[in-house]
PLY file of the C-alpha trace (Angstrom):
ply
format ascii 1.0
element vertex 114
property float x
property float y
property float z
element edge 113
property int vertex1
property int vertex2
end_header
-0.30 0.07 -0.36
1.28 3.13 -0.56
0.96 6.33 0.95
0.29 9.64 -0.99
1.55 11.98 1.86
5.39 13.19 1.31
7.49 13.54 4.20
7.06 17.04 5.98
3.49 17.78 4.84
2.25 17.40 8.26
5.06 20.26 9.32
3.90 22.79 6.30
0.14 22.43 7.03
0.78 22.98 10.75
3.35 26.09 9.95
0.34 27.49 7.62
-2.54 27.29 10.19
-0.36 28.16 13.33
-0.74 31.99 11.93
-4.35 32.41 11.42
-5.07 30.57 14.49
-3.00 33.18 16.54
-4.68 35.58 14.75
-7.82 34.48 16.23
-6.50 34.32 19.44
-4.94 37.78 19.62
-8.39 39.20 17.92
-10.39 37.77 20.53
-8.28 38.75 23.40
-8.24 42.35 22.18
-11.53 43.15 23.49
-10.77 41.52 27.20
-7.64 43.66 27.58
-9.85 46.63 26.32
-12.32 45.89 28.79
-9.47 45.49 31.43
-8.41 48.43 31.03
-11.69 50.47 30.85
-12.32 48.96 33.92
-9.12 50.11 35.73
-9.81 53.78 34.64
-13.38 53.77 35.92
-12.01 52.71 39.49
-9.90 55.24 38.88
-12.14 58.13 38.21
-14.05 56.75 41.31
-11.56 57.24 43.88
-10.84 60.41 42.15
-14.16 62.20 42.30
-14.87 60.74 45.79
-12.33 62.22 46.98
-12.79 65.70 45.20
-16.12 66.02 46.09
-15.34 65.65 49.53
-12.48 67.70 50.60
-12.27 69.53 46.61
-9.17 70.12 44.24
-6.47 69.97 46.91
-7.03 66.60 48.15
-6.95 65.25 45.01
-3.19 66.21 43.88
-1.74 62.95 45.09
-3.96 60.40 43.26
-3.81 62.46 40.14
-0.13 62.50 40.30
-0.27 59.06 40.90
-2.48 58.08 38.09
0.01 60.29 35.71
3.07 58.87 36.76
1.90 55.38 35.38
1.26 57.60 31.66
-2.55 57.99 32.31
-3.96 61.36 32.06
-6.83 62.71 34.19
-9.02 65.35 33.32
-11.18 67.77 35.84
-13.87 70.09 34.51
-15.59 71.72 36.64
-19.37 73.76 36.47
-20.97 75.35 39.17
-21.66 72.10 41.63
-20.91 70.12 39.93
-17.62 67.91 38.63
-16.41 65.57 35.80
-13.41 63.71 36.38
-12.09 61.40 33.28
-9.27 59.10 33.10
-7.81 58.25 30.20
-5.72 54.95 29.92
-2.41 54.84 28.11
-3.37 51.85 25.94
-0.36 48.89 25.25
1.85 49.42 22.32
0.51 46.42 20.24
-2.87 48.23 20.62
-2.14 51.75 19.36
-2.86 50.73 15.96
-6.41 50.45 16.70
-6.79 54.36 17.58
-9.21 53.76 20.34
-9.21 55.72 23.87
-9.76 54.00 26.78
-11.24 56.02 29.36
-13.26 55.88 32.46
-15.26 58.83 33.57
-17.66 60.24 37.14
-19.78 62.89 37.56
-20.01 64.38 41.08
-21.95 67.14 42.90
-19.40 68.62 45.19
-20.24 68.88 48.80
-21.00 72.36 50.42
-18.32 73.85 52.32
-18.79 74.41 56.38
0 1
1 2
2 3
3 4
4 5
5 6
6 7
7 8
8 9
9 10
10 11
11 12
12 13
13 14
14 15
15 16
16 17
17 18
18 19
19 20
20 21
21 22
22 23
23 24
24 25
25 26
26 27
27 28
28 29
29 30
30 31
31 32
32 33
33 34
34 35
35 36
36 37
37 38
38 39
39 40
40 41
41 42
42 43
43 44
44 45
45 46
46 47
47 48
48 49
49 50
50 51
51 52
52 53
53 54
54 55
55 56
56 57
57 58
58 59
59 60
60 61
61 62
62 63
63 64
64 65
65 66
66 67
67 68
68 69
69 70
70 71
71 72
72 73
73 74
74 75
75 76
76 77
77 78
78 79
79 80
80 81
81 82
82 83
83 84
84 85
85 86
86 87
87 88
88 89
89 90
90 91
91 92
92 93
93 94
94 95
95 96
96 97
97 98
98 99
99 100
100 101
101 102
102 103
103 104
104 105
105 106
106 107
107 108
108 109
109 110
110 111
111 112
112 113
């Protein structure tokens, strides 16, 4: 009985299928990685907004500097008794080609001064 397969055929088939398989795995994992970054940004924005609402701008300087030390950006917009705190996460280098901005935001009402 003669075999139709040439030697090395399985290696070539495996090599040809590994690339697309890795591409599919990366594409499936990117939304998960993005979701984790957004959740971290939401958490940081919540911490900063809580301190900002209770104690004012001077109380959040330490938290803001911690976030900015990681390469992220904090935007605080104040309009009347309200404040909007947005944390923009720096995306990993392998995700920059997507051109997305991952951020978390919170709006708070300022506590009245005593």
